[in-house]
TORPA-4810 file (N, C-alpha, C, O; in nm, 3 decimals):
<nodes>
NODE_1_-0.799_1.080_-1.752_-0.687_1.020_-1.682_-0.580_0.980_-1.783_-0.612_0.923_-1.887_M
NODE_2_-0.454_1.010_-1.753_-0.347_0.982_-1.846_-0.314_0.834_-1.850_-0.334_0.762_-1.752_S
NODE_3_-0.261_0.789_-1.964_-0.236_0.647_-1.984_-0.088_0.609_-1.981_-0.055_0.490_-1.989_Q
NODE_4_0.002_0.706_-1.969_0.144_0.680_-1.943_0.203_0.561_-2.018_0.210_0.451_-1.962_L
NODE_5_0.245_0.580_-2.142_0.291_0.466_-2.222_0.415_0.397_-2.167_0.431_0.276_-2.184_P
NODE_6_0.503_0.471_-2.100_0.629_0.412_-2.054_0.629_0.378_-1.906_0.732_0.340_-1.851_N
NODE_7_0.516_0.391_-1.842_0.510_0.369_-1.698_0.407_0.263_-1.661_0.327_0.219_-1.744_K
NODE_8_0.412_0.225_-1.536_0.303_0.152_-1.473_0.272_0.016_-1.537_0.156_-0.014_-1.565_Q
NODE_9_0.375_-0.064_-1.559_0.349_-0.197_-1.615_0.270_-0.284_-1.518_0.209_-0.383_-1.559_R
NODE_10_0.269_-0.247_-1.388_0.195_-0.325_-1.289_0.055_-0.268_-1.264_-0.023_-0.328_-1.190_H
NODE_11_0.023_-0.153_-1.324_-0.103_-0.087_-1.292_-0.212_-0.124_-1.392_-0.242_-0.048_-1.484_L
NODE_12_-0.269_-0.239_-1.372_-0.375_-0.285_-1.463_-0.499_-0.198_-1.449_-0.576_-0.187_-1.545_I
NODE_13_-0.521_-0.137_-1.332_-0.636_-0.049_-1.314_-0.628_0.073_-1.406_-0.729_0.135_-1.437_T
NODE_14_-0.505_0.107_-1.449_-0.485_0.219_-1.540_-0.478_0.171_-1.685_-0.542_0.229_-1.773_V
NODE_15_-0.402_0.066_-1.710_-0.379_0.020_-1.847_-0.497_-0.060_-1.905_-0.519_-0.061_-2.026_T
NODE_16_-0.573_-0.125_-1.817_-0.689_-0.203_-1.863_-0.801_-0.193_-1.759_-0.830_-0.291_-1.690_N
NODE_17_-0.863_-0.076_-1.748_-0.961_-0.052_-1.642_-1.087_-0.138_-1.650_-1.162_-0.145_-1.553_P
NODE_18_-1.113_-0.202_-1.763_-1.234_-0.284_-1.777_-1.208_-0.432_-1.752_-1.299_-0.514_-1.764_R
NODE_19_-1.086_-0.466_-1.717_-1.053_-0.607_-1.695_-1.115_-0.658_-1.565_-1.149_-0.578_-1.478_S
NODE_20_-1.130_-0.789_-1.551_-1.183_-0.847_-1.427_-1.096_-0.811_-1.305_-1.148_-0.793_-1.195_P
NODE_21_-0.966_-0.800_-1.327_-0.877_-0.766_-1.216_-0.903_-0.623_-1.168_-0.908_-0.597_-1.048_V
NODE_22_-0.920_-0.532_-1.263_-0.951_-0.393_-1.226_-1.083_-0.385_-1.151_-1.097_-0.309_-1.056_S
NODE_23_-1.180_-0.462_-1.195_-1.308_-0.466_-1.127_-1.292_-0.519_-0.985_-1.360_-0.473_-0.893_E
NODE_24_-1.202_-0.616_-0.967_-1.177_-0.670_-0.834_-1.116_-0.563_-0.742_-1.147_-0.559_-0.623_A
NODE_25_-1.031_-0.478_-0.798_-0.973_-0.370_-0.716_-1.079_-0.268_-0.678_-1.076_-0.213_-0.568_F
NODE_26_-1.172_-0.242_-0.769_-1.282_-0.151_-0.735_-1.370_-0.212_-0.627_-1.420_-0.141_-0.539_R
NODE_27_-1.390_-0.342_-0.634_-1.468_-0.411_-0.530_-1.395_-0.404_-0.396_-1.457_-0.386_-0.291_A
NODE_28_-1.263_-0.419_-0.400_-1.183_-0.409_-0.278_-1.197_-0.270_-0.217_-1.215_-0.256_-0.096_L
NODE_29_-1.189_-0.168_-0.303_-1.207_-0.030_-0.257_-1.343_-0.012_-0.189_-1.352_0.049_-0.082_R
NODE_30_-1.447_-0.064_-0.251_-1.582_-0.051_-0.195_-1.594_-0.124_-0.063_-1.653_-0.072_0.032_T
NODE_31_-1.538_-0.245_-0.055_-1.544_-0.321_0.070_-1.473_-0.250_0.184_-1.519_-0.253_0.298_N
NODE_32_-1.361_-0.187_0.153_-1.290_-0.112_0.256_-1.375_0.005_0.305_-1.385_0.029_0.425_I
NODE_33_-1.435_0.076_0.210_-1.517_0.192_0.246_-1.635_0.154_0.336_-1.676_0.233_0.420_D
NODE_34_-1.688_0.034_0.317_-1.804_-0.010_0.395_-1.766_-0.096_0.515_-1.852_-0.147_0.586_F
NODE_35_-1.634_-0.113_0.537_-1.590_-0.203_0.644_-1.609_-0.144_0.783_-1.609_-0.217_0.882_S
NODE_36_-1.625_-0.013_0.792_-1.644_0.049_0.922_-1.751_0.156_0.912_-1.739_0.251_0.835_S
NODE_37_-1.856_0.140_0.991_-1.968_0.233_0.987_-1.939_0.358_1.071_-1.971_0.469_1.030_V
NODE_38_-1.880_0.338_1.187_-1.862_0.447_1.283_-1.730_0.523_1.268_-1.718_0.636_1.314_D
NODE_39_-1.630_0.460_1.205_-1.498_0.523_1.194_-1.460_0.541_1.048_-1.494_0.460_0.963_E
NODE_40_-1.389_0.648_1.021_-1.340_0.673_0.886_-1.212_0.594_0.863_-1.118_0.603_0.943_T
NODE_41_-1.208_0.519_0.756_-1.087_0.446_0.718_-1.012_0.534_0.618_-1.046_0.538_0.500_I
NODE_42_-0.912_0.603_0.666_-0.840_0.700_0.583_-0.695_0.659_0.558_-0.646_0.670_0.446_Q
NODE_43_-0.628_0.612_0.663_-0.489_0.567_0.650_-0.489_0.415_0.649_-0.519_0.350_0.750_V
NODE_44_-0.455_0.359_0.534_-0.463_0.213_0.514_-0.325_0.156_0.488_-0.254_0.201_0.399_I
NODE_45_-0.288_0.055_0.566_-0.159_-0.011_0.549_-0.178_-0.139_0.469_-0.273_-0.214_0.493_M
NODE_46_-0.087_-0.164_0.376_-0.090_-0.288_0.298_0.039_-0.364_0.325_0.149_-0.310_0.311_V
NODE_47_0.025_-0.492_0.364_0.143_-0.572_0.395_0.119_-0.716_0.352_0.017_-0.748_0.292_T
NODE_48_0.215_-0.802_0.384_0.203_-0.945_0.354_0.277_-1.020_0.463_0.346_-0.959_0.545_S
NODE_49_0.264_-1.152_0.465_0.337_-1.228_0.565_0.484_-1.242_0.528_0.571_-1.236_0.614_S
NODE_50_0.511_-1.260_0.399_0.648_-1.276_0.352_0.672_-1.199_0.224_0.583_-1.128_0.177_G
NODE_51_0.791_-1.213_0.166_0.825_-1.139_0.044_0.761_-1.197_-0.081_0.719_-1.313_-0.083_P
NODE_52_0.752_-1.115_-0.184_0.708_-1.155_-0.317_0.567_-1.215_-0.319_0.540_-1.313_-0.390_E
NODE_53_0.480_-1.154_-0.241_0.339_-1.197_-0.244_0.252_-1.098_-0.322_0.133_-1.123_-0.343_E
NODE_54_0.311_-0.987_-0.365_0.238_-0.893_-0.448_0.182_-0.772_-0.374_0.095_-0.703_-0.429_G
NODE_55_0.228_-0.744_-0.253_0.171_-0.634_-0.174_0.192_-0.498_-0.241_0.104_-0.412_-0.236_K
NODE_56_0.308_-0.479_-0.304_0.334_-0.349_-0.367_0.247_-0.328_-0.490_0.202_-0.217_-0.517_S
NODE_57_0.224_-0.436_-0.566_0.135_-0.428_-0.681_-0.008_-0.399_-0.637_-0.078_-0.318_-0.698_T
NODE_58_-0.052_-0.465_-0.530_-0.185_-0.441_-0.476_-0.196_-0.296_-0.426_-0.296_-0.229_-0.452_V
NODE_59_-0.095_-0.248_-0.354_-0.095_-0.110_-0.303_-0.112_-0.009_-0.415_-0.195_0.081_-0.407_S
NODE_60_-0.033_-0.026_-0.522_-0.035_0.069_-0.633_-0.170_0.067_-0.706_-0.224_0.172_-0.739_A
NODE_61_-0.223_-0.053_-0.731_-0.351_-0.062_-0.802_-0.468_-0.015_-0.717_-0.562_0.046_-0.769_N
NODE_62_-0.463_-0.043_-0.587_-0.569_0.005_-0.499_-0.565_0.157_-0.489_-0.669_0.222_-0.487_L
NODE_63_-0.445_0.214_-0.485_-0.430_0.359_-0.482_-0.489_0.420_-0.609_-0.560_0.521_-0.603_A
NODE_64_-0.462_0.359_-0.724_-0.516_0.409_-0.850_-0.668_0.396_-0.854_-0.737_0.482_-0.907_A
NODE_65_-0.720_0.286_-0.796_-0.866_0.267_-0.792_-0.933_0.375_-0.709_-1.039_0.425_-0.746_A
NODE_66_-0.871_0.412_-0.598_-0.926_0.522_-0.516_-0.918_0.654_-0.592_-1.012_0.734_-0.588_Y
NODE_67_-0.807_0.677_-0.662_-0.791_0.800_-0.739_-0.896_0.810_-0.850_-0.945_0.919_-0.880_A
NODE_68_-0.929_0.697_-0.909_-1.031_0.695_-1.015_-1.170_0.726_-0.961_-1.261_0.759_-1.037_Q
NODE_69_-1.186_0.714_-0.829_-1.314_0.746_-0.765_-1.314_0.891_-0.717_-1.393_0.928_-0.630_A
NODE_70_-1.226_0.972_-0.774_-1.216_1.116_-0.742_-1.176_1.141_-0.597_-1.217_1.241_-0.538_D
NODE_71_-1.098_1.053_-0.541_-1.039_1.076_-0.409_-0.899_1.131_-0.428_-0.828_1.092_-0.520_K
NODE_72_-0.859_1.221_-0.341_-0.721_1.270_-0.343_-0.637_1.171_-0.264_-0.655_1.156_-0.143_K
NODE_73_-0.545_1.103_-0.332_-0.477_0.987_-0.275_-0.325_1.009_-0.270_-0.266_1.065_-0.362_V
NODE_74_-0.265_0.962_-0.161_-0.119_0.957_-0.150_-0.079_0.814_-0.122_-0.128_0.753_-0.026_L
NODE_75_0.011_0.759_-0.204_0.069_0.628_-0.180_0.210_0.649_-0.124_0.294_0.713_-0.188_L
NODE_76_0.235_0.594_-0.005_0.366_0.606_0.059_0.438_0.472_0.052_0.384_0.370_0.094_I
NODE_77_0.559_0.473_-0.001_0.641_0.353_0.001_0.719_0.353_0.132_0.824_0.415_0.144_D
NODE_78_0.664_0.281_0.231_0.728_0.274_0.363_0.809_0.145_0.379_0.845_0.107_0.490_A
NODE_79_0.836_0.078_0.267_0.928_-0.036_0.270_1.068_0.023_0.253_1.119_0.034_0.141_D
NODE_80_1.128_0.060_0.365_1.257_0.130_0.361_1.374_0.034_0.346_1.490_0.073_0.360_L
NODE_81_1.343_-0.093_0.318_1.449_-0.193_0.298_1.456_-0.238_0.153_1.565_-0.251_0.097_R
NODE_82_1.338_-0.264_0.092_1.333_-0.304_-0.048_1.223_-0.225_-0.119_1.120_-0.282_-0.156_K
NODE_83_1.244_-0.096_-0.137_1.140_-0.011_-0.197_1.119_-0.041_-0.346_1.212_-0.083_-0.416_P
NODE_84_0.996_-0.020_-0.393_0.965_-0.047_-0.533_0.883_0.063_-0.602_0.878_0.067_-0.725_T
NODE_85_0.820_0.152_-0.525_0.726_0.249_-0.585_0.795_0.336_-0.690_0.735_0.368_-0.792_A
NODE_86_0.920_0.375_-0.665_0.989_0.461_-0.760_1.011_0.389_-0.894_1.015_0.452_-0.999_H
NODE_87_1.024_0.255_-0.888_1.038_0.178_-1.011_0.904_0.162_-1.081_0.894_0.178_-1.203_K
NODE_88_0.800_0.132_-1.004_0.667_0.114_-1.062_0.621_0.238_-1.136_0.563_0.228_-1.244_T
NODE_89_0.647_0.356_-1.077_0.599_0.481_-1.136_0.708_0.559_-1.210_0.685_0.671_-1.254_F
NODE_90_0.827_0.499_-1.223_0.940_0.561_-1.294_0.970_0.701_-1.238_0.976_0.799_-1.312_S
NODE_91_0.990_0.707_-1.106_1.015_0.834_-1.039_1.154_0.835_-0.975_1.215_0.731_-0.954_L
NODE_92_1.201_0.954_-0.946_1.327_0.968_-0.874_1.307_0.925_-0.728_1.202_0.950_-0.669_S
NODE_93_1.409_0.862_-0.672_1.403_0.825_-0.531_1.509_0.901_-0.450_1.551_0.857_-0.343_N
NODE_94_1.549_1.014_-0.502_1.651_1.095_-0.433_1.600_1.145_-0.299_1.670_1.141_-0.198_R
NODE_95_1.474_1.192_-0.299_1.411_1.235_-0.176_1.282_1.154_-0.156_1.211_1.125_-0.252_F
NODE_96_1.255_1.118_-0.032_1.133_1.042_-0.003_1.105_1.040_0.145_1.142_1.131_0.218_G
NODE_97_1.039_0.934_0.189_0.998_0.924_0.329_1.116_0.933_0.424_1.110_1.005_0.524_L
NODE_98_1.223_0.860_0.395_1.339_0.863_0.485_1.402_1.002_0.492_1.450_1.044_0.597_S
NODE_99_1.402_1.074_0.380_1.456_1.211_0.377_1.374_1.303_0.466_1.427_1.389_0.537_S
NODE_100_1.242_1.283_0.460_1.150_1.367_0.538_1.166_1.341_0.687_1.174_1.434_0.767_L
NODE_101_1.171_1.213_0.724_1.181_1.177_0.865_1.317_1.213_0.926_1.328_1.235_1.046_L
NODE_102_1.420_1.218_0.842_1.554_1.254_0.890_1.582_1.403_0.874_1.694_1.450_0.895_S
NODE_103_1.477_1.477_0.834_1.484_1.623_0.818_1.586_1.665_0.711_1.647_1.771_0.721_Q
NODE_104_1.601_1.581_0.610_1.687_1.615_0.497_1.605_1.678_0.384_1.661_1.724_0.284_Q
NODE_105_1.474_1.680_0.401_1.386_1.737_0.299_1.255_1.778_0.364_1.223_1.734_0.474_A
NODE_106_1.180_1.864_0.295_1.048_1.904_0.342_0.944_1.831_0.259_0.976_1.769_0.157_V
NODE_107_0.818_1.838_0.301_0.711_1.760_0.239_0.701_1.783_0.089_0.684_1.689_0.011_L
NODE_108_0.713_1.911_0.047_0.700_1.942_-0.095_0.805_1.870_-0.179_0.780_1.837_-0.295_Q
NODE_109_0.921_1.845_-0.120_1.029_1.778_-0.194_1.005_1.629_-0.212_1.066_1.566_-0.299_D
NODE_110_0.917_1.572_-0.131_0.904_1.426_-0.127_0.777_1.373_-0.192_0.763_1.253_-0.211_T
NODE_111_0.684_1.461_-0.226_0.558_1.418_-0.290_0.568_1.444_-0.439_0.593_1.556_-0.482_V
NODE_112_0.547_1.339_-0.518_0.561_1.349_-0.663_0.431_1.309_-0.733_0.350_1.233_-0.680_Q
NODE_113_0.413_1.363_-0.854_0.296_1.332_-0.936_0.315_1.194_-0.998_0.420_1.166_-1.056_D
NODE_114_0.216_1.109_-0.986_0.225_0.972_-1.039_0.198_0.966_-1.190_0.236_0.870_-1.256_S
NODE_115_0.134_1.069_-1.242_0.088_1.063_-1.381_-0.057_1.020_-1.390_-0.118_1.031_-1.496_G
NODE_116_-0.114_0.971_-1.280_-0.255_0.935_-1.272_-0.327_1.046_-1.197_-0.284_1.087_-1.090_V
NODE_117_-0.435_1.096_-1.252_-0.510_1.204_-1.189_-0.546_1.168_-1.045_-0.592_1.057_-1.017_S
NODE_118_-0.526_1.263_-0.954_-0.560_1.252_-0.812_-0.465_1.165_-0.730_-0.483_1.153_-0.609_N
NODE_119_-0.363_1.105_-0.793_-0.272_1.015_-0.720_-0.131_1.072_-0.712_-0.067_1.096_-0.814_L
NODE_120_-0.086_1.092_-0.589_0.052_1.136_-0.563_0.130_1.022_-0.499_0.072_0.932_-0.438_S
NODE_121_0.262_1.028_-0.513_0.348_0.923_-0.461_0.455_0.984_-0.370_0.516_1.085_-0.404_I
NODE_122_0.477_0.921_-0.254_0.594_0.951_-0.173_0.682_0.827_-0.175_0.648_0.725_-0.114_M
NODE_123_0.793_0.834_-0.245_0.882_0.719_-0.253_0.952_0.699_-0.118_0.935_0.780_-0.026_T
NODE_124_1.030_0.594_-0.108_1.095_0.561_0.019_1.205_0.658_0.056_1.229_0.684_0.173_S
NODE_125_1.274_0.713_-0.046_1.394_0.789_-0.021_1.511_0.693_-0.003_1.493_0.572_-0.010_G
NODE_126_1.632_0.745_0.021_1.749_0.660_0.040_1.728_0.561_0.156_1.670_0.597_0.258_P
NODE_127_1.775_0.438_0.139_1.759_0.335_0.242_1.839_0.374_0.366_1.961_0.389_0.359_I
NODE_128_1.771_0.389_0.482_1.838_0.433_0.604_1.891_0.314_0.685_1.853_0.200_0.659_P
NODE_129_1.977_0.340_0.783_2.028_0.231_0.867_1.930_0.188_0.976_1.947_0.083_1.038_P
NODE_130_1.826_0.270_1.000_1.736_0.245_1.113_1.588_0.255_1.075_1.517_0.338_1.130_N
NODE_131_1.541_0.171_0.981_1.401_0.182_0.935_1.298_0.168_1.046_1.203_0.246_1.051_P
NODE_132_1.314_0.070_1.135_1.214_0.048_1.240_1.203_0.168_1.333_1.093_0.208_1.372_A
NODE_133_1.316_0.226_1.367_1.316_0.345_1.454_1.246_0.462_1.386_1.176_0.539_1.451_E
NODE_134_1.265_0.475_1.255_1.197_0.581_1.180_1.046_0.561_1.183_0.971_0.657_1.203_M
NODE_135_1.002_0.437_1.164_0.859_0.409_1.164_0.796_0.437_1.301_0.681_0.480_1.310_M
NODE_136_0.873_0.411_1.407_0.821_0.427_1.544_0.831_0.571_1.594_0.780_0.601_1.702_A
NODE_137_0.895_0.657_1.519_0.923_0.792_1.568_0.799_0.879_1.581_0.698_0.858_1.513_S
NODE_138_0.808_0.977_1.668_0.701_1.076_1.681_0.686_1.155_1.552_0.576_1.199_1.518_N
NODE_139_0.797_1.172_1.481_0.792_1.246_1.355_0.702_1.174_1.253_0.632_1.239_1.175_R
NODE_140_0.704_1.042_1.254_0.618_0.966_1.163_0.471_0.985_1.200_0.386_1.002_1.113_M
NODE_141_0.443_0.983_1.329_0.305_1.005_1.376_0.257_1.144_1.338_0.143_1.161_1.295_S
NODE_142_0.343_1.243_1.355_0.308_1.381_1.321_0.285_1.395_1.171_0.194_1.466_1.128_T
NODE_143_0.367_1.327_1.091_0.351_1.331_0.946_0.215_1.277_0.905_0.146_1.337_0.822_L
NODE_144_0.175_1.165_0.962_0.046_1.106_0.927_-0.070_1.198_0.967_-0.169_1.207_0.895_L
NODE_145_-0.056_1.265_1.079_-0.160_1.362_1.121_-0.173_1.472_1.017_-0.284_1.513_0.983_Q
NODE_146_-0.059_1.520_0.967_-0.057_1.626_0.866_-0.120_1.576_0.736_-0.201_1.645_0.675_D
NODE_147_-0.083_1.455_0.695_-0.133_1.400_0.569_-0.283_1.375_0.572_-0.349_1.381_0.468_L
NODE_148_-0.337_1.347_0.689_-0.482_1.329_0.702_-0.557_1.456_0.662_-0.669_1.450_0.612_R
NODE_149_-0.495_1.570_0.685_-0.558_1.698_0.651_-0.546_1.728_0.501_-0.624_1.807_0.447_Q
NODE_150_-0.449_1.666_0.436_-0.419_1.699_0.296_-0.480_1.601_0.195_-0.502_1.637_0.080_R
NODE_151_-0.506_1.477_0.239_-0.551_1.373_0.146_-0.676_1.302_0.197_-0.700_1.294_0.318_Y
NODE_152_-0.755_1.251_0.102_-0.873_1.173_0.140_-0.832_1.032_0.184_-0.888_0.976_0.278_D
NODE_153_-0.732_0.977_0.114_-0.686_0.842_0.143_-0.533_0.840_0.139_-0.471_0.893_0.047_V
NODE_154_-0.473_0.777_0.242_-0.328_0.758_0.246_-0.304_0.607_0.253_-0.342_0.542_0.350_V
NODE_155_-0.239_0.553_0.150_-0.207_0.410_0.146_-0.058_0.392_0.176_0.026_0.462_0.120_L
NODE_156_-0.027_0.298_0.265_0.112_0.279_0.308_0.155_0.136_0.276_0.099_0.039_0.327_I
NODE_157_0.256_0.125_0.190_0.313_-0.005_0.155_0.429_-0.033_0.251_0.526_0.042_0.254_D
NODE_158_0.418_-0.140_0.329_0.519_-0.170_0.431_0.591_-0.301_0.400_0.548_-0.377_0.313_T
NODE_159_0.701_-0.329_0.470_0.769_-0.457_0.453_0.682_-0.573_0.503_0.584_-0.550_0.573_P
NODE_160_0.717_-0.696_0.467_0.641_-0.813_0.515_0.642_-0.822_0.668_0.738_-0.783_0.734_P
NODE_161_0.533_-0.875_0.721_0.514_-0.881_0.866_0.615_-0.970_0.938_0.660_-0.937_1.048_L
NODE_162_0.650_-1.083_0.878_0.734_-1.179_0.947_0.884_-1.154_0.926_0.967_-1.222_0.985_L
NODE_163_0.918_-1.057_0.842_1.058_-1.029_0.814_1.118_-0.933_0.916_1.227_-0.956_0.969_A
NODE_164_1.047_-0.824_0.944_1.096_-0.719_1.034_0.978_-0.663_1.113_0.864_-0.700_1.089_V
NODE_165_1.006_-0.573_1.206_0.900_-0.519_1.292_0.833_-0.394_1.234_0.735_-0.345_1.290_T
NODE_166_0.884_-0.344_1.122_0.834_-0.218_1.066_0.682_-0.218_1.047_0.614_-0.122_1.081_D
NODE_167_0.630_-0.328_0.990_0.488_-0.334_0.958_0.401_-0.331_1.084_0.297_-0.266_1.086_A
NODE_168_0.444_-0.400_1.189_0.369_-0.398_1.314_0.362_-0.256_1.370_0.259_-0.213_1.420_Q
NODE_169_0.474_-0.186_1.361_0.479_-0.049_1.411_0.382_0.039_1.333_0.306_0.116_1.392_I
NODE_170_0.384_0.027_1.200_0.296_0.110_1.118_0.149_0.072_1.136_0.061_0.157_1.124_M
NODE_171_0.123_-0.056_1.163_-0.015_-0.101_1.182_-0.081_-0.027_1.297_-0.200_0.005_1.292_A
NODE_172_-0.003_0.002_1.401_-0.058_0.071_1.519_-0.088_0.217_1.490_-0.160_0.281_1.567_S
NODE_173_-0.033_0.270_1.381_-0.054_0.410_1.344_-0.159_0.425_1.233_-0.194_0.537_1.195_K
NODE_174_-0.209_0.312_1.181_-0.302_0.315_1.068_-0.445_0.289_1.114_-0.469_0.237_1.224_S
NODE_175_-0.541_0.325_1.028_-0.682_0.301_1.059_-0.721_0.157_1.031_-0.818_0.106_1.087_D
NODE_176_-0.647_0.091_0.944_-0.679_-0.046_0.910_-0.569_-0.108_0.826_-0.486_-0.038_0.768_G
NODE_177_-0.570_-0.241_0.820_-0.464_-0.316_0.751_-0.524_-0.413_0.650_-0.620_-0.484_0.680_V
NODE_178_-0.465_-0.416_0.531_-0.495_-0.517_0.430_-0.374_-0.610_0.423_-0.261_-0.563_0.408_I
NODE_179_-0.397_-0.741_0.433_-0.287_-0.836_0.421_-0.299_-0.912_0.291_-0.403_-0.970_0.260_M
NODE_180_-0.192_-0.911_0.214_-0.188_-0.980_0.085_-0.127_-1.118_0.105_-0.020_-1.133_0.164_V
NODE_181_-0.198_-1.219_0.054_-0.151_-1.357_0.066_-0.145_-1.417_-0.074_-0.244_-1.415_-0.147_V
NODE_182_-0.030_-1.472_-0.110_-0.015_-1.535_-0.241_-0.076_-1.674_-0.238_-0.030_-1.762_-0.165_S
NODE_183_-0.180_-1.693_-0.317_-0.256_-1.819_-0.317_-0.166_-1.936_-0.359_-0.101_-1.930_-0.463_Y
NODE_184_-0.164_-2.040_-0.278_-0.087_-2.159_-0.310_0.060_-2.149_-0.276_0.132_-2.248_-0.288_G
NODE_185_0.105_-2.032_-0.233_0.247_-2.014_-0.202_0.271_-2.010_-0.052_0.370_-2.066_-0.002_K
NODE_186_0.181_-1.945_0.020_0.199_-1.926_0.164_0.116_-2.028_0.241_-0.004_-2.043_0.217_V
NODE_187_0.179_-2.097_0.332_0.108_-2.195_0.413_0.019_-2.125_0.515_0.049_-2.014_0.560_K
NODE_188_-0.088_-2.191_0.550_-0.187_-2.132_0.639_-0.126_-2.089_0.773_-0.159_-1.981_0.823_R
NODE_189_-0.039_-2.171_0.830_0.016_-2.138_0.961_0.102_-2.013_0.957_0.111_-1.939_1.055_D
NODE_190_0.167_-1.989_0.842_0.248_-1.868_0.826_0.157_-1.745_0.823_0.186_-1.644_0.886_I
NODE_191_0.048_-1.755_0.748_-0.047_-1.644_0.740_-0.111_-1.616_0.875_-0.130_-1.500_0.913_A
NODE_192_-0.143_-1.723_0.948_-0.203_-1.707_1.081_-0.104_-1.640_1.177_-0.142_-1.555_1.258_V
NODE_193_0.022_-1.677_1.167_0.125_-1.616_1.251_0.139_-1.467_1.220_0.154_-1.386_1.311_K
NODE_194_0.133_-1.432_1.093_0.142_-1.292_1.052_0.025_-1.212_1.108_0.043_-1.101_1.159_A
NODE_195_-0.096_-1.270_1.099_-0.213_-1.202_1.154_-0.202_-1.185_1.305_-0.244_-1.083_1.360_K
NODE_196_-0.145_-1.285_1.373_-0.127_-1.276_1.518_-0.036_-1.159_1.554_-0.056_-1.095_1.658_A
NODE_197_0.062_-1.131_1.470_0.150_-1.016_1.493_0.072_-0.885_1.487_0.101_-0.790_1.560_N
NODE_198_-0.027_-0.880_1.398_-0.112_-0.761_1.388_-0.203_-0.750_1.510_-0.222_-0.641_1.565_L
NODE_199_-0.259_-0.863_1.551_-0.348_-0.863_1.668_-0.275_-0.814_1.792_-0.333_-0.748_1.878_D
NODE_200_-0.146_-0.847_1.801_-0.066_-0.812_1.918_-0.055_-0.661_1.938_-0.044_-0.613_2.051_R
NODE_201_-0.059_-0.586_1.828_-0.048_-0.440_1.839_-0.184_-0.372_1.827_-0.192_-0.250_1.816_V
NODE_202_-0.291_-0.452_1.830_-0.425_-0.395_1.827_-0.465_-0.339_1.693_-0.548_-0.248_1.686_G
NODE_203_-0.407_-0.392_1.585_-0.438_-0.341_1.452_-0.579_-0.382_1.409_-0.627_-0.489_1.445_A
NODE_204_-0.643_-0.296_1.332_-0.776_-0.328_1.276_-0.756_-0.398_1.143_-0.710_-0.337_1.047_K
NODE_205_-0.791_-0.524_1.137_-0.776_-0.603_1.014_-0.895_-0.578_0.924_-1.008_-0.614_0.958_M
NODE_206_-0.871_-0.518_0.809_-0.980_-0.490_0.715_-1.014_-0.611_0.630_-1.129_-0.631_0.592_L
NODE_207_-0.913_-0.692_0.602_-0.937_-0.811_0.521_-0.811_-0.864_0.460_-0.702_-0.812_0.482_G
NODE_208_-0.827_-0.969_0.381_-0.715_-1.037_0.317_-0.738_-1.034_0.166_-0.849_-1.057_0.119_V
NODE_209_-0.632_-1.007_0.091_-0.637_-1.014_-0.054_-0.563_-1.140_-0.097_-0.443_-1.154_-0.073_V
NODE_210_-0.635_-1.233_-0.159_-0.571_-1.352_-0.215_-0.519_-1.316_-0.353_-0.596_-1.279_-0.442_L
NODE_211_-0.390_-1.328_-0.370_-0.324_-1.290_-0.495_-0.290_-1.415_-0.576_-0.266_-1.522_-0.520_N
NODE_212_-0.288_-1.399_-0.708_-0.250_-1.507_-0.799_-0.354_-1.618_-0.810_-0.320_-1.733_-0.839_N
NODE_213_-0.481_-1.585_-0.788_-0.588_-1.682_-0.810_-0.647_-1.657_-0.948_-0.695_-1.547_-0.976_V
NODE_214_-0.643_-1.754_-1.035_-0.702_-1.739_-1.168_-0.852_-1.766_-1.161_-0.895_-1.867_-1.105_K
NODE_215_-0.929_-1.677_-1.218_-1.074_-1.693_-1.215_-1.118_-1.808_-1.306_-1.208_-1.884_-1.271_R
NODE_216_-1.054_-1.819_-1.423_-1.084_-1.927_-1.515_-0.952_-1.979_-1.571_-0.851_-1.909_-1.571_K
NODE_217_-0.955_-2.099_-1.616_-0.832_-2.158_-1.671_-0.781_-2.078_-1.791_-0.661_-2.077_-1.819_A
NODE_218_-0.873_-2.012_-1.861_-0.834_-1.939_-1.982_-0.779_-1.801_-1.953_-0.727_-1.735_-2.043_S
NODE_219_-0.789_-1.755_-1.829_-0.747_-1.619_-1.796_-0.605_-1.619_-1.743_-0.570_-1.691_-1.649_E
NODE_220_-0.523_-1.536_-1.805_-0.384_-1.528_-1.763_-0.360_-1.424_-1.656_-0.253_-1.422_-1.595_G
NODE_221_-0.456_-1.338_-1.632_-0.439_-1.233_-1.533_-0.431_-1.289_-1.392_-0.490_-1.392_-1.360_Y
NODE_222_-0.358_-1.219_-1.309_-0.369_-1.245_-1.165_-0.504_-1.190_-1.120_-0.553_-1.090_-1.173_Y
NODE_223_-0.561_-1.255_-1.026_-0.692_-1.212_-0.978_-0.683_-1.183_-0.829_-0.622_-1.258_-0.753_Y
NODE_224_-0.744_-1.076_-0.789_-0.738_-1.036_-0.650_-0.876_-1.048_-0.586_-0.975_-0.999_-0.641_Y
NODE_225_-0.882_-1.110_-0.476_-1.010_-1.133_-0.411_-1.005_-1.084_-0.267_-0.910_-1.112_-0.194_Y
NODE_226_-1.106_-1.013_-0.228_-1.113_-0.959_-0.093_-1.202_-1.046_-0.006_-1.309_-1.088_-0.049_Y
NODE_227_-1.158_-1.072_0.113_-1.242_-1.147_0.206_-1.200_-1.122_0.349_-1.083_-1.095_0.376_G
NODE_228_-1.294_-1.130_0.440_-1.263_-1.108_0.581_-1.182_-1.225_0.635_-1.145_-1.225_0.753_N
</nodes>
């Protein structure tokens, strides 16, 4: 697996695979895989209740963790309002999800190599005037059906749940949802309200990732913990 010296400052699973944080992402991957006995969890949405809780960092590291397990993985940046994947992976954002859904590009134009073995990236593309309508479109549903045939795991990074309706729409099209909560930053009632929005659309809640929890006082790393 390549180590990309100029890329992936947020990808601890790549830059320091033996760290406690990387191990936590592998545990998260395992918990997701065992979360459903009868159904395959293939399309996974990652969101948060509000901004700056670390959902995009979690999405990217979880995608890398799946890729390290020899899964063919696609990470989609479906945050069509404040996209970050192209910055995380130092990729062009000329063509991406919005280009594909607006028929300005074909699939081959929008999938890029991340530099990590088995991991491809679909950036957001140019910010459109109608993100929610794009997420709700039949074209988006058809795209996900196609991607299921091409990839073992499709991870979708969406906007925060309480900011816009995009995440709720995507939750209804996904096999399961991971919600990222910043420890000590988000009040319980806000997180509960966000989960209620998911329940309203019948989303399958896979679990919650508590972000920014230090395992020991001496550890400077952010720590990610999975729990139902």
